[in-house]
N, C-alpha and C positions, 0 to 999 in steps of 0.2 A: 477425664482424660484431656491433656492439653491440647490446645488447637496447634496446627502445623504450619510452619513455612516451609516451602518448598524451595530447595537449593540445587540448581542445574549444575552438573559437573561433567569434564572430559578430561581423560587422561592419555597422554601419548601412548604408543605402542611399547615403547622402552622404559616407560615410568619415569622419564626425566622431569617431564613438567606435566602439570595438571591446571586446569581453570575451574574455578567455581563462581557463579554469577547468581544472583537473588532474583533475576528477571531477565526475560529475553524481549519483552517489548519495551520500547524506549519513546515517551509521548512527546510529539513535536507540539509545542502550546502556540506557535506561531512567532510569539515575541522571545521565545528561549525553548532548548530542548533538553530534556532530560540527559544528563550526563550518563556516560556508560562506566560502571565501576563494578569491580570484581577483586578476587585474590588469585593470584599466581602461587601453587606448591611446588616446590621444586626439591629434587631427590639430589644432595651433593654427590653421593657416589656415582650416580649414572652421569652427573654433568661432567664430571673429569675436569674440572677447571674451567669449563666453556661458560659463557654468559648466556641468560635467559631474557628474552625479550616478548613484548605483547604487542600486537598491531590491530589498529582499527582500520578497516576501508570499506569503501562504497564502489561498486563495480556495477557498470551498465553494460549488460550482455545483450547484444541484436542479432544473435546467430547462435546455431547449434555447435557444441565442439567438434564436430564432425566436418563443420563447414569451414575450419581454419584452413587456410591455403597459404602456401609458399612462406610459412612462419609468421603468417598475420593473423591474429586472432580477432573475431569479431566481436570485441569487448572492449571497454575503455574504463579504467581507474578513474573516478571523479575525485575521489578522496583517499588519502593513504598517509597515516600516522603511525610512527613506531617509536616505542618506548622502552629503555631498558631497564629491567626490573630487580634483575639480579645480575652481579653484585648491586645493591641499591645504591641510588646515587645521593641519597639523603636518609637520614634515620628515620626508621618508622614511626617514631612517636613524635616526629616533627609533623609528619601531613594531618590533615584534616579527614577522619574516617567517617563512612556513612556507619549506619548501625548494623548494617548487615555485614559490612567488611570488619567492623569490631569485634562481632561476635564470632566470624568465621576465624579471623586471627587468633583469638584465644582457643578455639576448637581445635584447630589444625596446628598449632604450635609454632616454633622457632623458625621453621622453614617456610613458612607462608609469607608472602608479601602482597600489598595492596597495590590495584593499578587504577588509573581514572583516565577518561577521555571525554572531551567535549567535543559537540558537533559543531561544524560552522553553520551559519545562517541558510546557505545555498543548497543543501543537499535535498534530494527529492526523498518520498517516502516509499517503502517496501511495496512494489506492485509487480506484476508480469502479465504477459499477453498468454492467454489461454490457447495451447497447444491443439493441435490434431489428435484425434483419439488414439491413431497407430503412431504417432511420434514420440519418440524416446530422447533422452538427454536434456541439457538445458538451453533455455529458449530465450526470447527476450525479455529480459526482466531487470529491474533494479535490486540488487542484493547488498546486504550488510554483511560483514564477517569479523569477528575476532579471532586472531591466530596468535598462538604462543609457540615459540620455538626455541631451541636452545643452539648456538653456534659459536665458533671462535670470536666471531664480530658481525654487526649486523647484515654486512654485505657478503658475507662468505656463503658457500653452497650448503645448504641445510639438508638433513637426512628427513625422509619421510617419517621414519619411526621416532623421530625428535621432535614431531611437529603436531598441533592439536589445531583443529578449525572448529568454530561455534558460529552458525548461522543466527542472527539476531534481526530485529525488525525495527523501523522507524514508522510510527504510526501516528495518525492524527484524530481525532474525535471531534464530535459535534460542538461549536461553539456555545458558550454558557448564555451568549446574549445574540442570539440569531436576528438577522435584517428582517424588514417587514415582508408580509405576504405578498408573492408577485401577483400581478393583474396587469392585464393588456387588454386593449379594444382596438378596433380597427372598423373602417368604414369602406365600402367599395362601390363606386359608381358604374352604371353599365349603359351602353348605347340604347337609346330609345326608352331611359328609365328616369322619371322625373324624380325618384328619392332612391337613397343607396339600401344597400343590405351592411346592416350593422352586427357585429359580433363582438362579443366580451368574453374573456376567459380568464378565469382566477384558481388560486391555490389556497388551501387554509392557513400554511403557514411556507417558511423559505426551507426549514431543514426537516427532512425525514430520515428514520432511523432504517436500517437494513431488515426488510422482513416486514416493514408497515405499508399498508395499501395508501395511494395517492389518491385523494378525490379530487378530481378536475370540474370545475362547474364552468358550463358552456352556456352563454345567454345568447340568442340569435332574434333579431328583429328584422323580418325580410321584408320592408316596403318597397322592393325592387319588382321588377316585372319578370325576375328570373326564379326557378326554383332550385332549392339546396337538394341534391340528390342522395348524399351521402355526408356522414362526419366520421372523420377518422383521428382518433386520439392515440399518440406514442409517446412513450419515454424513450429518449436516446442518450446514449453516452458517447461524448466526445474526448478522444484521446488525442492529445499533441506531443508527438516525439520530437522533443525540440533540441535534443542534444546532438545528432548526426545528420538530420535531413529537414527537421522543422516541419513534417508532414502531419496531417491531421487525419483522423480515421473516426466515421461517424457510424454507430452499430444501434440499430432499436432494440431495446432490452425488453420492452413490452407494449404490446399494440391492442387497441380496441376498436376494431371496424364495425360501427354500430350498426349502420344500415339505415339509421334515422334520416328521415328527409322533413323538409320544411317549405312548405308552398308558398307561392307569391301572396303577400299580405298576411302570413302567419307568424308566429312567434314561438321558441322554445327556451325553456329554463330548465337545466338538466344536469345531473351529477354523474360524471362517469369514474367507475373506479380503475386504477391501474395498480400492477404489483409487480414491480421490477425485480425478478430474483434469478441466481443464477441457477437453480434448478430448472429452468425453462430456457435456459441458453447453454444446456452441457456440450452440445454438439457444434455449437459456433465456434469458428476459428478468429482469433483476434480480438476477442473481448476482454478487456483489461480488468485483471483481478486482484484484490488485496494479496499480499506476501502471505505465506503460510509457514510454520513450523512443525515439526513432529507428525503426528498422522491427523492432526485437526484437519476440518473441511475450512474451505474459505468461502467467500463471497464476492459479489461485483466488487470492484474497486471503489473506494471511499472517494469523495470530492477532494480536489488538491486545494488547500488555503495557501497562499504565498504573501510571505512578509513583504510589507511595502518596500519598494526599492531594491530588492533581491532581483539580480539578473535572472531571467528564466531561461536562458540559454542553457545553462548547466543543471537544470532541474531534470532531465531525462525523459519523464512521461508526466505531463499533465492532465488530470483526469477532470472533467465537468460534465452536468447532466442539464436536460431541458425538456419540458412538454412539449410537444407540437400539435396543435388542433387545427386540422384540416379540412375544408369545405369544399364538396366537388359540386360545383354550381354550372347548371346549362341544360339543355337539351340531350336528346341521345346523339343527334348528329355532330355539334360542338359542346366542348364544357371548358371550363376554367377552374382553377384552385384559387382559395382564400385561406391563408394560414396566418397564424400567429405562434410565437414561440415564448415560453415561461421559463426561464433559468431556476433551478431549485439545487439544492445540496442532498446528498445521499452519504450519511454516516452513520458510524456507531456512537451510541451515547457514552459519555465520559463516566469511567468506573467511579465508583464512591472513593475519593480520596482518602477518607477517614480510615476506611477498612484496609485499602492499599497500603498505607504509609505504616500500619502495626507491625512491629517484629513480634511475630509469636514465641512462645517459650520452647517449643521443640522444633528443630530443624531436621525435613527428611531429604535426604539427597537423591537426587534422580538423574540418571545417564542424559546426557545432551546429544541427541542424533539429528540428522539432518532429513527433513522429509520433503517429499515430492509432489507435484501434482499428479492427477490421475494419468495412468500410463507412462510415467517414468520410472525407470529401472534403478534401484538403490546399488551404488557401489560401495562396498564395505570401506576401500581405501579413500573415498573422496575426501574424508575429514582430515587427510594427512598427506596432501599433496604440497610438496615445494616447489614455488615458482623458480627455485634455481636448477630444478631437474628438469630434463628432457628425455 
């Protein structure tokens, strides 16, 4: 039996246009981003002399649809590019086709036409804030969409039945050459104490995969006259919303309240495991998640890696992580905190490019549908909404 290559498709309600794509995830390699490619299938009889277009857009949404007031939508288009695909502006044989496009064109026939888009450097990845359990509708998120439609012209009013919209994702994977393992140390002097409290914290590596435990090594040499009453280790997610407000939000996604103590004159050398998982933070509002498609589950948002020189103001939501080691020092009457931070990356491993680049012999077509986060109701017509209609 031949291996299969899944082709995602979506057809407009009036059958005038249909989109076929070989993948939904497009990788941001930092230095470049995978181009968006696919095939548009048209029905000349349904077009009735109209033109067919394909649009690639990136939208930053920072409010629910039902929050739109006075005609002002709580969303902003970061990027929009529209191409006329039919009638073609150049001969199909003149363009450079991908393997998937070439095979789709041969299979779908003369009414199929290729399309191709390139991402600019400064677009964010697909992420969204976790909504409350009872909330419905679209919430704060960065979303990418491929839209095909037919109309008299690019700016003409578009019928919903002649439009098809497909949600895609822009994703980043763990770098092939990660940086050095984080390590930090600090000394704290106290009044009436001849020697300081010394603490060192370190990680085994810089980049961790989703679902992988993080071992935090803590070394304490307490030569001071104070007692360490407790050691608290946490993994924190920092989300910088840089597009409209430049706000920063911090959420602890894993905490280890050890209860360990270190008396004056004593030492400690111990490894504390942390496991930051979405499963342990399902009910927490405002945690940033990776974008998702279909009925797949998602995870905590991956760390953002930004190309040097790119303006961060247009990147929507930037995500980073850090380990915080906090010592509670002192007596019952008065105490203080001694803390250090260890930045790290939380990401998915890069897929096997050799496997992903192969074009299998048999193509399987799968309907392309929009999926939502838990608690969001699906609208059957959501995939056919025209911005020209009110």
